[in-house]
C-alpha positions as CSV (number, residue, x, y, z in Angstrom):
1,M,50.8,-51.9,-51.5
2,K,47.6,-49.7,-52.0
3,K,46.6,-51.8,-55.3
4,R,46.8,-55.1,-53.2
5,T,44.6,-53.3,-50.7
6,N,41.4,-52.3,-52.8
7,V,41.7,-55.7,-54.1
8,R,41.3,-57.3,-51.2
9,W,38.6,-54.8,-49.9
10,L,36.6,-55.8,-53.4
11,T,37.0,-59.1,-53.0
12,Q,35.8,-59.1,-49.3
13,L,33.0,-57.1,-50.2
14,A,32.3,-59.1,-53.2
15,L,32.0,-62.2,-50.9
16,L,29.5,-60.8,-48.5
17,V,27.5,-59.5,-51.1
18,A,27.3,-62.9,-52.5
19,I,26.4,-64.4,-49.3
20,L,23.8,-61.9,-48.6
21,L,22.4,-63.0,-52.0
22,V,22.5,-66.5,-51.3
23,M,21.1,-66.0,-47.7
24,N,18.1,-64.1,-49.3
25,Y,17.2,-66.7,-52.1
26,T,17.6,-69.7,-49.5
27,P,16.1,-70.6,-46.2
28,L,19.4,-69.4,-44.8
29,G,18.6,-65.9,-44.6
30,Y,15.6,-66.8,-42.5
31,L,14.9,-68.7,-39.3
32,Q,11.5,-69.6,-38.3
33,V,10.7,-69.2,-35.0
34,G,6.9,-71.0,-34.8
35,L,4.5,-68.7,-36.7
36,L,7.7,-66.0,-37.0
37,S,10.2,-66.0,-39.8
38,A,13.4,-63.8,-38.7
39,S,15.4,-62.0,-41.3
40,L,19.1,-62.9,-40.8
41,L,20.2,-60.7,-43.9
42,S,21.3,-57.6,-41.5
43,V,24.5,-60.3,-40.2
44,P,26.8,-59.4,-43.2
45,V,25.7,-55.8,-43.5
46,A,27.0,-55.9,-39.9
47,I,30.1,-57.7,-40.9
48,G,31.1,-55.7,-43.7
49,A,30.3,-52.3,-42.0
50,M,32.8,-53.4,-39.2
51,T,35.6,-54.7,-40.9
52,M,35.0,-52.8,-44.1
53,G,33.7,-49.3,-43.2
54,P,31.0,-47.0,-44.1
55,L,31.3,-47.5,-47.7
56,A,31.0,-51.5,-47.8
57,G,28.3,-50.8,-44.9
58,T,26.4,-48.5,-47.4
59,I,27.0,-50.8,-50.4
60,L,25.8,-54.1,-48.1
61,G,22.8,-52.2,-47.3
62,A,21.9,-51.3,-50.5
63,A,22.3,-55.1,-51.5
64,F,20.2,-55.8,-48.8
65,G,17.4,-53.3,-49.8
66,I,17.2,-54.1,-53.3
67,T,16.7,-57.5,-52.5
68,S,13.6,-56.3,-50.5
69,F,12.2,-54.1,-52.8
70,L,12.8,-57.1,-55.8
71,Q,10.7,-59.2,-53.5
72,A,8.1,-56.4,-53.3
73,M,7.8,-56.2,-56.8
74,E,7.5,-60.4,-57.2
75,G,4.6,-59.8,-54.3
76,K,6.2,-62.1,-51.9
77,S,4.1,-60.8,-49.2
78,L,0.9,-59.1,-48.6
79,L,2.4,-56.2,-47.2
80,S,4.9,-55.6,-49.7
81,T,1.8,-55.7,-52.4
82,A,0.1,-53.2,-50.8
83,M,2.9,-51.4,-50.4
84,F,3.9,-51.6,-53.9
85,S,0.5,-51.2,-55.5
86,A,0.1,-48.2,-53.9
87,S,3.4,-46.5,-54.6
88,P,6.6,-47.9,-55.8
89,A,8.8,-45.0,-54.9
90,G,7.5,-45.3,-51.6
91,T,8.6,-48.9,-51.4
92,F,11.8,-48.1,-52.8
93,V,12.2,-45.9,-50.1
94,V,11.2,-48.0,-47.5
95,C,13.2,-51.3,-48.9
96,V,16.2,-49.7,-50.2
97,V,17.0,-46.4,-48.9
98,S,16.4,-47.2,-45.2
99,R,19.1,-50.4,-45.6
100,V,21.5,-47.8,-47.3
101,L,20.9,-45.7,-44.1
102,M,21.2,-48.6,-41.7
103,G,24.4,-50.2,-43.4
104,L,26.2,-46.2,-43.6
105,C,24.8,-45.6,-39.9
106,A,25.9,-48.7,-38.6
107,A,29.7,-48.3,-39.8
108,L,29.8,-44.7,-38.4
109,L,28.2,-45.6,-35.1
110,F,31.0,-48.7,-34.4
111,R,33.5,-46.4,-35.5
112,A,32.7,-43.9,-32.9
113,L,32.3,-46.6,-30.3
114,C,35.7,-47.9,-31.0
115,K,37.4,-44.4,-30.9
116,L,35.4,-43.8,-27.6
117,L,36.5,-47.4,-26.2
118,P,39.8,-48.4,-28.0
119,K,40.4,-51.4,-25.5
120,W,36.8,-52.8,-25.3
121,E,36.9,-54.2,-29.3
122,K,35.4,-57.5,-28.0
123,F,32.5,-55.4,-26.8
124,C,32.2,-53.2,-29.7
125,C,31.7,-55.9,-32.3
126,F,29.0,-56.9,-30.4
127,A,27.4,-53.7,-29.9
128,G,27.8,-53.1,-33.5
129,G,25.9,-56.3,-34.6
130,L,23.3,-55.4,-32.1
131,L,23.1,-51.8,-33.5
132,T,22.9,-52.8,-37.0
133,A,20.3,-54.9,-36.3
134,L,18.4,-52.1,-34.4
135,L,18.7,-49.8,-36.9
136,N,17.1,-51.9,-39.4
137,T,14.0,-52.5,-37.4
138,V,14.4,-48.3,-36.6
139,F,14.8,-47.1,-40.2
140,F,12.6,-49.6,-42.2
141,M,9.9,-49.6,-39.5
142,G,10.1,-45.4,-39.3
143,A,9.9,-45.4,-42.8
144,L,6.9,-47.8,-43.6
145,V,4.8,-46.0,-40.7
146,L,5.9,-42.1,-42.3
147,L,4.8,-43.5,-45.8
148,F,2.6,-45.9,-45.4
149,Y,0.5,-45.6,-42.1
150,D,-2.6,-44.4,-44.0
151,L,-2.8,-47.7,-46.1
152,P,-5.6,-49.5,-45.6
153,Y,-3.5,-52.8,-45.2
154,V,-1.6,-51.4,-42.7
155,Q,-4.8,-49.9,-40.8
156,D,-6.6,-53.0,-40.8
157,A,-3.4,-54.6,-39.2
158,A,-3.3,-52.0,-36.9
159,Q,-7.2,-52.4,-35.9
160,N,-6.6,-56.0,-36.0
161,M,-3.7,-56.0,-33.2
162,G,-5.1,-53.2,-31.0
163,A,-3.1,-50.6,-32.0
164,T,-4.5,-47.4,-31.6
165,N,-1.2,-45.0,-32.7
166,A,1.9,-45.4,-34.9
167,L,4.5,-46.5,-31.8
168,M,2.1,-48.9,-30.5
169,F,1.9,-50.3,-34.0
170,I,5.9,-50.6,-34.7
171,V,6.3,-52.3,-30.9
172,M,3.4,-54.9,-31.7
173,F,4.2,-55.3,-35.3
174,V,7.8,-55.9,-34.8
175,G,7.3,-57.9,-31.5
176,V,9.4,-60.9,-30.7
177,Q,10.7,-61.2,-34.1
178,A,12.8,-58.3,-33.8
179,V,14.3,-59.6,-30.7
180,I,15.0,-62.8,-32.0
181,E,16.6,-60.6,-35.3
182,W,18.7,-58.4,-32.7
183,I,20.2,-61.2,-30.5
184,I,21.0,-63.2,-33.4
185,C,22.8,-60.4,-35.3
186,C,24.6,-59.3,-32.2
187,V,26.1,-62.6,-31.6
188,V,26.9,-64.0,-34.9
189,A,28.2,-61.0,-36.5
190,G,30.2,-60.0,-33.4
191,A,31.5,-63.4,-33.3
192,V,32.6,-63.2,-36.7
193,A,33.7,-59.5,-36.9
194,L,36.2,-59.5,-33.9
195,P,38.4,-62.4,-35.4
196,V,38.4,-60.5,-39.0
197,R,39.0,-57.3,-37.4
198,K,42.1,-58.7,-35.7
199,Y,43.6,-60.5,-38.9
200,L,43.0,-57.7,-40.8
201,K,45.3,-56.0,-38.6
202,L,48.1,-58.2,-38.5
203,N,48.0,-58.7,-42.8
C-alpha cells in the first residue's frame, strides 16, 4: 500500500512539473491583458502544495524558479538580463530561492488553515490559491528589492514611475498584473485542488 502511494505521489508530482514546463514554454503560462503579461505558473505550484504537501510545493516551486532563472540566463527580459549581468548568484536567489520558499510556505500555511477551519475546505482551497500567488509576489519582489534595488536599471524604472522608495516601487511595479495573477491563481487552483483532495481522500 505504501509503495502504491509513493508511486501515485511521484506520478502526480511528475504530471504537475510537466504541466508547469509546458505552461512556461508556451503561451499557456502567460495571460496577455493589454500591455501586461500575467504569469500563471504559480497555479500548478498551488495545486501541488494543497493536494500533496510541503515537499511537493517545494519541488514545484524550485521547478518554477529554475525555468525563471534559465530565462534570465537567456536574456528573455531587460530586467532579468540586467540582474544576471550584475550578479548571477543574486539572480538565482530572486528567481529560484524565492519560488522555493513560496511553494513551501504556501503548503504550510494551507495545512495550518485547514486545521484551523476543518469544515471550510472549499474556502481553504481558494484561500490557498490566493496565498500562493501573494507569496510569489512578496518573496520575488522582496528579494529583488533587497538585492537589486540599487541596480541602475531598477533605479531608472523607479524614477520613471515616480517611486520615491522601495515599497512604492514594488506597488507600482507589480500593479494590475499582480492582482490579475492573484485572482486567476485563487480561482483556478482552488477549483482544481478541491475535487482532487476529495478524490485522494476516497482512494
